VEXPA-761020 format. One line per 4 residues: number of its first residue (from 1); for each residue z, y, x of C-alpha. Coordinates in pm, whole numbers, plus 50000, padded with zeros to 5 digits. Example, Ala and Ser with C-alpha at 12.3 -4.5 7.8 and 13.67 -1.06 7.14 Angstrom:
2
1 = 50780,49550,51230 | 50714,49894,51367
END
This chain:
450
1 = 50010,49995,50009 | 49965,50359,50116 | 50315,50481,50193 | 50202,50873,50165
5 = 50098,51071,49868 | 49786,51087,49660 | 49664,51430,49874 | 49764,51257,50253
9 = 49571,50983,50083 | 49284,51208,50005 | 49296,51365,50372 | 49303,51023,50552
13 = 49025,50880,50388 | 48823,51204,50494 | 48922,51152,50802 | 48837,50745,50778
17 = 48529,50845,50710 | 48417,51149,50976 | 48542,50821,51240 | 48291,50623,51094
21 = 47999,50858,51085 | 48096,50915,51475 | 48134,50577,51597 | 47705,50538,51695
25 = 47762,50819,51942 | 48145,50688,52053 | 47935,50368,52107 | 47637,50500,52324
29 = 47859,50687,52502 | 48086,50399,52585 | 47821,50149,52601 | 47663,49879,52395
33 = 47891,49638,52439 | 48199,49793,52438 | 48405,49813,52062 | 48349,50112,51898
37 = 48595,50264,51661 | 48846,50101,51464 | 49216,50168,51329 | 49309,50223,51713
41 = 49014,50477,51721 | 49131,50658,51396 | 49022,50475,51076 | 49313,50363,50809
45 = 49215,50027,50706 | 49287,49917,50357 | 49454,49569,50439 | 49570,49263,50234
49 = 49684,48970,50458 | 49686,48656,50203 | 49832,48367,50448 | 49997,48003,50457
53 = 50265,48154,50656 | 50535,47858,50681 | 50303,47616,50607 | 50140,47344,50840
57 = 50060,47578,51146 | 50316,47796,51298 | 50090,48048,51458 | 50111,48238,51165
61 = 50453,48346,51205 | 50300,48558,51581 | 50065,48627,51365 | 50237,48752,51107
65 = 50448,48960,51417 | 50130,49080,51574 | 50035,49233,51229 | 50344,49461,51184
69 = 50411,49601,51572 | 50058,49763,51428 | 50145,49871,51108 | 50193,50226,51171
73 = 49783,50209,51199 | 49697,50034,50916 | 49771,50044,50508 | 49915,49763,50419
77 = 49887,49660,50079 | 49976,49310,49996 | 50147,49037,50212 | 50031,48708,49974
81 = 50198,48351,50026 | 49890,48133,49975 | 49836,47794,50034 | 49823,47473,50221
85 = 50133,47349,50303 | 50500,47391,50237 | 50453,47786,50266 | 50640,48044,50035
89 = 50652,48392,50012 | 51028,48382,50150 | 50880,48319,50535 | 50766,48647,50475
93 = 51053,48753,50391 | 51160,48609,50716 | 50959,48817,50924 | 51011,49128,50725
97 = 51383,49042,50839 | 51315,49096,51197 | 51132,49391,51160 | 51392,49539,50961
101 = 51619,49474,51271 | 51353,49654,51499 | 51265,49906,51260 | 51482,50210,51398
105 = 51315,50172,51720 | 50983,50116,51612 | 50994,50434,51354 | 51129,50652,51695
109 = 50775,50562,51782 | 50561,50621,51464 | 50643,50749,51183 | 50422,50574,50989
113 = 50586,50214,51011 | 50637,50108,50681 | 51036,50095,50564 | 51084,49710,50504
117 = 51192,49764,50159 | 50794,49896,50111 | 50739,49587,50262 | 50935,49307,50071
121 = 50753,49550,49762 | 50447,49428,49843 | 50531,49028,49949 | 50338,48838,49666
125 = 50380,48482,49574 | 50002,48342,49573 | 49903,47967,49447 | 50128,47728,49594
129 = 49856,47454,49536 | 49491,47374,49647 | 49267,47394,49339 | 49075,47188,49186
133 = 48722,47076,49086 | 48618,47430,48938 | 48770,47612,49233 | 49014,47790,49018
137 = 49277,47790,48807 | 49580,48030,48669 | 49598,48370,48757 | 49913,48397,49045
141 = 50116,48653,49165 | 49912,48702,49457 | 49580,48695,49240 | 49661,48963,49042
145 = 49767,49204,49338 | 49476,49173,49498 | 49325,49256,49161 | 49552,49595,49088
149 = 49525,49696,49470 | 49134,49650,49475 | 49120,49848,49152 | 49273,50149,49304
153 = 49093,50525,49339 | 49070,50494,49739 | 48751,50547,49812 | 48819,50377,50132
157 = 48698,49965,50126 | 49016,49697,50113 | 49018,49449,50351 | 49117,49088,50234
161 = 49276,48908,50528 | 49264,48531,50492 | 49507,48348,50688 | 49515,48050,50460
165 = 49402,47871,50099 | 49105,48147,49912 | 49281,48002,49619 | 49420,48374,49492
169 = 49074,48563,49615 | 48910,48343,49411 | 49145,48360,49135 | 49094,48717,49168
173 = 48703,48712,49195 | 48725,48511,48851 | 48937,48694,48687 | 48813,49042,48786
177 = 48446,49013,48903 | 48440,49397,48923 | 48616,49393,49202 | 48386,49249,49433
181 = 48208,49596,49546 | 48542,49713,49691 | 48640,49337,49920 | 48623,49274,50258
185 = 48671,48974,50393 | 48775,48809,50747 | 48838,48409,50664 | 49001,48189,50933
189 = 48783,47870,50826 | 48767,47643,51008 | 49081,47396,50931 | 49216,47616,50597
193 = 48805,47625,50447 | 48870,47201,50521 | 49167,47229,50304 | 49013,47487,50077
197 = 48678,47368,49986 | 48699,47342,49583 | 48791,47729,49634 | 48505,47817,49950
201 = 48280,47614,49753 | 48306,47830,49384 | 48294,48182,49572 | 47972,48084,49760
205 = 47787,47995,49443 | 47940,48235,49191 | 48016,48507,49422 | 47734,48448,49682
209 = 47693,48859,49734 | 48038,48893,49836 | 48109,49087,50184 | 48236,48790,50408
213 = 48333,48699,50773 | 48337,48311,50802 | 48483,48265,51087 | 48525,47867,51139
217 = 48579,47885,51498 | 48539,48233,51612 | 48887,48287,51597 | 49017,48014,51897
221 = 48887,48299,52128 | 49180,48432,52092 | 49384,48148,52264 | 49089,47925,52446
225 = 48928,48077,52744 | 48925,48420,52845 | 49133,48538,53148 | 49435,48283,53150
229 = 49608,48379,53458 | 49979,48442,53568 | 50145,48642,53267 | 49843,48606,53063
233 = 49832,48279,53016 | 49925,48178,52675 | 50293,48051,52843 | 50335,48289,53065
237 = 50244,48568,52790 | 50538,48526,52605 | 50768,48520,52885 | 50626,48844,53093
241 = 50608,49001,52743 | 50728,48883,52427 | 51063,48723,52507 | 51404,48938,52500
245 = 51191,49232,52332 | 51367,49321,51974 | 51436,49054,51727 | 51076,49024,51656
249 = 50950,48911,52003 | 51300,48674,52039 | 51134,48538,51707 | 50782,48491,51861
253 = 50922,48342,52169 | 51095,48111,51943 | 50729,47950,51804 | 50532,47682,51944
257 = 50801,47606,52254 | 50709,47987,52406 | 50336,47929,52384 | 50109,48197,52250
261 = 49833,48111,52013 | 49830,48366,51695 | 49509,48216,51573 | 49471,48442,51247
265 = 49517,48715,51449 | 49151,48771,51500 | 49111,48917,51171 | 49343,49179,51283
269 = 49225,49266,51600 | 48900,49307,51401 | 49018,49572,51258 | 49169,49748,51529
273 = 48932,49786,51798 | 48527,49745,51700 | 48261,49884,51406 | 48449,49653,51140
277 = 48164,49788,50896 | 47898,49613,51115 | 48016,49196,51222 | 47719,49186,51453
281 = 47862,49403,51647 | 48161,49339,51926 | 48526,49365,51862 | 48843,49246,51894
285 = 48779,48967,51631 | 48437,48839,51735 | 48069,48933,51655 | 47915,48740,51411
289 = 47543,48660,51284 | 47421,48588,50949 | 47470,48245,50732 | 47162,48028,50717
293 = 47006,47853,50462 | 47090,47423,50425 | 47465,47445,50514 | 47574,47205,50227
297 = 47482,46865,50120 | 47498,46652,49830 | 47565,46308,49839 | 47489,46071,49504
301 = 47564,45754,49702 | 47839,45653,49960 | 47709,45747,50347 | 47682,45571,50590
305 = 47694,45706,50991 | 47331,45739,51009 | 47372,46078,50686 | 47448,46402,50917
309 = 47634,46688,50798 | 47671,47079,50944 | 48039,47133,51073 | 48212,47363,50865
313 = 47952,47284,50626 | 48028,47112,50273 | 47964,46811,50223 | 47930,46739,49786
317 = 47961,46404,49676 | 47906,46316,49320 | 47873,45903,49265 | 47856,45681,48915
321 = 48196,45546,48795 | 48269,45174,48699 | 48152,45160,48350 | 48461,45194,48105
325 = 48668,45398,48363 | 48908,45538,48144 | 48970,45866,48088 | 49264,46087,48327
329 = 49232,45885,48605 | 49360,45932,48916 | 49148,45898,49184 | 49102,46026,49575
333 = 48931,46022,49855 | 49127,45960,50242 | 48899,46133,50498 | 49011,46004,50862
337 = 49307,45850,50714 | 49494,46161,50688 | 49299,46449,50465 | 49366,46341,50127
341 = 49113,46503,49924 | 49117,46484,49486 | 48863,46314,49312 | 48700,46500,48967
345 = 48610,46258,48713 | 48380,46384,48416 | 48355,46074,48223 | 48042,45942,48389
349 = 48072,46055,48759 | 48344,46142,49051 | 48263,46422,49255 | 48503,46561,49525
353 = 48416,46800,49822 | 48457,46834,50209 | 48442,47051,50470 | 48433,46840,50847
357 = 48610,47101,51083 | 48520,46931,51383 | 48171,46770,51494 | 48214,46399,51519
361 = 48180,46063,51285 | 48428,46118,50974 | 48495,45784,50767 | 48671,45795,50400
365 = 48816,45544,50145 | 48804,45606,49777 | 49207,45508,49637 | 49276,45486,49261
369 = 49454,45282,48952 | 49111,45091,48899 | 49098,44785,49150 | 48707,44790,49113
373 = 48746,45078,49332 | 48884,44927,49606 | 48699,44894,49881 | 48440,45195,49813
377 = 48374,45374,50149 | 48188,45607,50413 | 48138,45765,50671 | 47937,46036,50792
381 = 47870,46208,51121 | 47912,46604,51156 | 47712,46812,51362 | 47666,47170,51465
385 = 47343,47306,51338 | 46968,47303,51513 | 46847,47618,51583 | 46557,47622,51389
389 = 46810,47620,51048 | 47011,47866,51243 | 46677,48124,51207 | 46625,48048,50836
393 = 46873,48363,50722 | 47068,48312,50331 | 46884,48523,50111 | 47207,48411,49861
397 = 47433,48583,50091 | 47325,48877,50225 | 47687,49010,50334 | 47809,48675,50441
401 = 47878,48602,50796 | 47963,48339,51021 | 48046,48189,51466 | 47736,48278,51687
405 = 47581,47962,51764 | 47416,48091,52063 | 47551,47875,52341 | 47626,48135,52558
409 = 47870,48241,52298 | 48091,47939,52293 | 48376,47835,52511 | 48375,47454,52517
413 = 48264,47288,52147 | 48357,47677,51997 | 48089,47839,51893 | 48112,48203,51903
417 = 48556,48235,52088 | 48359,48354,52381 | 48315,48689,52224 | 48671,48703,52127
421 = 48815,48546,52474 | 48603,48790,52675 | 48835,49066,52577 | 49155,48886,52582
425 = 49287,49062,52862 | 49175,49410,52675 | 49358,49290,52388 | 49714,49109,52525
429 = 49779,49430,52725 | 49776,49662,52412 | 49990,49410,52196 | 50180,49440,52522
433 = 50229,49790,52486 | 50334,49799,52130 | 50589,49508,52221 | 50739,49736,52507
437 = 50883,49935,52188 | 51072,49688,52162 | 51260,49664,52530 | 51550,49882,52438
441 = 51604,49757,52052 | 51947,49590,52020 | 51930,49221,51970 | 51931,48973,51658
445 = 52220,49040,51432 | 52090,48706,51223 | 51848,48467,51217 | 51522,48454,51123
449 = 51344,48164,51232 | 51156,47965,51017
END
């Protein structure tokens, strides 16, 4: 939310517009490969974060610490707890509790840091379960909040940074399609797309003109590759620059064995330093290309290893059900023996989707109450897209970008990740400077561990 008067908001908006108009001149002076603008250059983007913090991956806690240390240059409007996993709003509030202990010191550096009370007011509970076959379900506090924020009379776009599932975003678009032109989405995909595939499919099919960055592997450059020596290694950075710096630093250092990951932070970095309106330009959050045709496949049979699916694409299955299978029959598909996917039975066919996050052979088996389903299983191979397909830019999705497939932009198998990792020293030095604001902060007076 914006924490100033409406007149101040108008002045901020005018200043943001001036910065955008000046960006090409700035870029020309700095060099074509230098991040051009962003929040650290004076823009103030409106931001909602949708996170599975406290769920299956603790790095969201680290990214939340990072986000709050930059809250003086962003207009934070929402912090939404979304799936996948057991994460809940209370985990957002735990990080805010650490922020509250450090707030006096942060406020001494900038009076634009929101108060802890203001942050608590924008923390919302979103969906707690992955979406079913339709991709949407019932409104949540989180989805309603996205709609409310998007409909505010502010000329700036509303950035929705998705660190977890897409369920709340999909629900908001379903309930209020009029908000689509106001949204700018940066989605940390990969495993999140795998867990949130039905909500993703709903958005892709029903709202193909959404402005979306789908970062399936680029984000890995935040912790893979780049300058990894000494104090700039994942472990060394935490020891040298994080541990002992206020309650937020102590909390961060207690996570992941004291190692840096922050896999969702590229979405914030993208707004901090770069040209957010143009994903093809360099930034701390990556550099992206338009999505292409043919990323998804439909199978109407059980597959074999000879069948190929694009890695990070969507494999959709529609199988003829056994005759007489009763309605309400519960079926699931289990991929690689660890990823459960619900199966929808429409009275005739069994439907399910899967988005492979790794280039490899994937196996699956169907499990249900009807013994005739025993033994229904298959395999398929997930592979990177061929170069000729990447060149077939999607006409349906004119505002949708994803990872750069140029081999020179990869970190190992992670397409596009070098666009982030090559700037590792830059964004970590800036983060270290933010953490130094807490050097003389009082030690923690209460626990704020997950």
